[in-house]
Every structure is written in C-alpha cells, then in structure tokens.
N, C-alpha and C positions, 0 to 999 in steps of 0.2 A: 762530644762522644760520650755515650753512656757506658757505665761499667756494670757488669753483672755482679750483683752483690752476693757472690758465692761465699760459702762458709769454709773457713780454713781451719784445719785441726792444728792447734798450737799446743805443743807439749807443756805440761805443767812444770813448775820449778823442780830442780833435782833434789830439793829438800824433802826428806822422807820422815815419816812418823809425826806429821803435824796435821791437825784438823782445820787449820786456818787456810782460807783461800789466799794463796800467796800473791795473786794479782793485786789484792788490796793493800799489800805491804809496800808496794813500790812508791817511792817518793814520800814516805811517811817519816817525819822527823823523829817521832817517838820510837825508841828501841833500835834505831838505825846505828850502824857503827862504821859507815863508809859514806863519804861525800865525793861524788864524781863531778869534776869541773870540766866544762868545755866552753871556751870563749867567755861570754858573760853569763852563761847558764850553769846551774848546778842541780844535782838530784841526790836525794837521800836514798841510800841503798844498804844492802846487807852483804857482808863478805861471804857468808856461807852460801849465798845464792850466786852472786856475781863471780866470785873466784872459781866456783865449781863449774859455772857455765862456760867461762873462758879463762884459760890459763894465762892469757896475755895480760889480763887485768892484775893477776897476782904478781906478775913481773914488773908492773909499773911502780916506780919509786914514789913513796909518800912525799908530798911537798910540805906537809905540816900536820899537826893534830889540833883540832879545835878545842874550845873550852870544855866540851862535854866528852872529850876523849875519842871523837870520831877521826878516823884516818881520812885525809884529804888527798885525792889523786887528780892529776890533770891529764886529759887526753890530748896528746900532742899529735894530732892527725895532720899529715902533710897536705893533703888535698882539702879544699874548702868544703865544709859540711855544714848544713843548716842544723840548728839546734833540734828541730823536730825529728830529724833522721836519727840523731844520737839518742834522743829520748825513746823513740820506738825501739831502737836496738836494745837499750837497757830494759825497757818494758817487756820485751820478748823473753827475757830471762826469767821473768815472773809469770809469764803466760798471759793470754788474752790480748792479742794485738789485732784482732779481726777488724774492728771498726776503724782503727788507725790506718790500716793498709787500704781500706775502702776509701777513706778520705784522701789518701795520698795518690790515688790512681790518676787523678787529673794532672798531677805534677810528676810527669814521667822522669824528669831529671832527679826528683827526690827518690823515686824508686831505684834509679840507677845508683845513686849515692848510697842507698840502704843496702843494695846488693853488694856494693864494694865493701861497706862496713862489715857485713856478715862474713865476707871472705877474710878481711883483714884481722878480725877477731875470732875467726874459726868457729862461727856459730852455725853449725850444720843445719839445724832445724829452721832457723830464720832464713838461711840461704835457700833452702828448698821451697819455702813458702813464697818468698819474694820473687824468686825466679819464675814460679808459676804465674803470679800476678803480672809480672813484667812481660812475660811472653804473651799473655792474653791481651794486654793493653797494646802491645806492638802489633799483634795480628789484627786487631780491630782498627788500627790506624790506617786510613785510606789515603790521607794526604801524603804524597811522596816527599814533599819538602819537610814536613814535620817528622816523617820517618827518618829522613837523612840527618836531622838534628839529633834524634835519639841515638843513631849510630855514632855520631861524633862524640856524644856524651859518654858512650860506652868505651870508645877508644881513649878518651881523655882520662879515664880512671887509672890507666897505666897497669891495670891488672891483666895478666896474660890470659886468664880464663875468660874474662869479660871481653877482651879484645877478640878472642877466638869466637865468642858468641856473636859479636858485632859482625865479624867477617862472614859467618854462616848466614846471618840475616841479610846482609848486603848482597850476597850471591843469590839468595832466593828471589830478590827483587831487582836484580841487575838490569834486565832489559828496560824496565820502567825508569830506573835511575839514570840510565844512559840517555834516554830520550829527553830528559829535562835538563836544560842548560845550566841551571843552578846546582842541582844535585850532582851533575856530571863532574863538576870541578872538584868535588870532595872525594871522589873515588880514587883510590891508589891503583896504580898500574898493575901491581902484583895481584891485587884482588880480581881485576879484570881477567888476567891470565888464568887464574884458578877457575874462574867462571867458564872461560872458554874450554878449559880442560874437561870440566864436568859436562859440557855440551858436546864433547868429542868433535871439536872443529878441526878435524884432520882429513886430509884428502885420502880417500880410499880408492884403490884401483877397481874399476868396474869391469867385470867379466861378462861378455855377451853370452846368452844361453847357448848359441850354436858352438861357440868356442869351448864352453864348459863341457858340452856333450861330446864334441870331437876329442877333447882331452881325455874324457872318461873312457871312450871307445878305444882310443889308441892304447890307453893303459891296460884295458882288458886284453887286447891283442898281444901286447908284450908279455903280460902275465901268463897268458895261455901258452905262448911259445916257450917261455921259460919252463913251464911245467911239462913240456913235451907233447901238448895236445895240438897237433898240427892241423887237425880237422877244423877246430874252432878258429885257429889262427887264419887258415885259408878262407874260411867263410866270412870272417870279419873283414879281411882285406878285400874280398870280392864285393862285399856290401859297400865298403867305403869307395871302391873304384866305381861301382854302379852309380852311387850318388853323385860322384864327381862327373861322370859322363852325362848324366841326365841334366846337369846344370849347364851344359854347353848349348850354344845356339844351333839352329837347324843346319846352317851352313857348315857347322863344325861337327855335325853328327848327332844332335839331340837337343832336347829342351824346347822352350817356346819358340815359334817361328819368328825370324828376325824381320824387321821392316825392310822391304825391297823397293828401291827407287825405280819407278817405271819411266822408261825413256820413250819419247814420242817418235 
C-alpha cells in the first residue's frame, strides 16, 4: 500500500522570542535540562518546551538528577509502546515530524499507538495530525482482514475516544466484515445492532395506494360534513357509491362481464 506523502502543518514549539529552529534542539545533550526515559531508551529534552506542551510531564516525579544537573523522568505507560512512537511524540513538541509520520504509515499499529499517546498526554496538535494520517491509511486499506486488525488495535488502547472511532469505522464496513468468516468472529454483537439501526431494519406497514386514496376521500367527506357543507358531502358519498357499484360483476349490476358457463 502506497502512502501519499502529504505535507502536514506541525506547529512550532511554544517557546517564544527565540531565533533558533527548535526542531534542532531535540535530543541534543548540550544545554538540555531534562532526560525522558522510556524502557531502555532516553531522550534529552528541555523543560521549557516539554512542560509547556504537556502539563502531564510537569506532574511526573523526578526519579533522579544526573551529574550535570538534568532532571530525569520515566514514562510509566501502561500499554506497550515502541520507542519510536514515544520519540515522535516528544519530537512533535519541538516541531517537524512530517517525515517521521510518513515513515510510520506502513506500521498502522504504530500510528494507533501514537494516537493513543497524543490523547494520553493531551497533545492536541499531534492528535489532529495523527488522526488525519490514520484515517487516510485506514481508508486506503482494501484488505478486510488487515482492516479488522486495525480495528482490534484501536479497541485494545482502552481509550474511549479511539474505541468510538473504531466502532464508527467498523459500522462503515460492516457488510464486508460479516461476509468474511475470520473478521466476523471479531465483531461485537452490540456493534452489529448499531449498524442495523443505522440501516433502519425495521418493518414498516405498507399502505396500498387505493387504501390511501380512500382514506383521504373519507377524511374529506367527514371534514366537509363537520363544516356543514352538505353538498360536498353528498357529492363525495355519491362518487364513492358509484365507484363501488361499478366494481360489481354484470350479474350483480355492473362492472366487467362475468364468465358464463355454457351448457350443451
């Protein structure tokens, strides 16, 4: 699957009054005052950038201070996250993650993880960008089994917003998913019910045109009689009676000739 290398507008760092391209400051040991640890990886950052971008980082307790006075914090993320997703999240605070998102497009699970991180750390700009890329990748996915795995990954995040997104996507391709015996096993019955509701699978009473016309005429007669217009009422009644008589067989005084058995 090919990804359209679209350009995404990523906001610059919230740091103001500086002529330095903040994207070049990321993971530079010199002048950094914060080290973010995750698993066996770590990145050199700046409090004035990271803390401003996400208040959750400010709330993290320092695990120690290194020899050069840098504060060390550890990301205790419950769900398993690969290091490159965390790195892109941190990099987005400095600006310039276009190429990284383009490289990550083939790893849809990585995009799902990044979408979760953006929500977990309340990174609005990153969330908006990743959601657009993720939606584009999902829309381009034609293999229903691969699509089903993406849906499961979204559900596994445990994030209510991403779960709602997964349900929305699942409903869009419900007929195709139900036809495949592998993907059908992964669909929750509640989602199927919601899909049925959107399709309006409810029995509706069918009214025959003749019945509808008769009902409207009768209503007109009753309405005219109530208004005291006896002329209209009588005319309508006569019209209805005439139609009723004309529908009778010839032997009964009207209508098309009935079949007569001839006796020898």
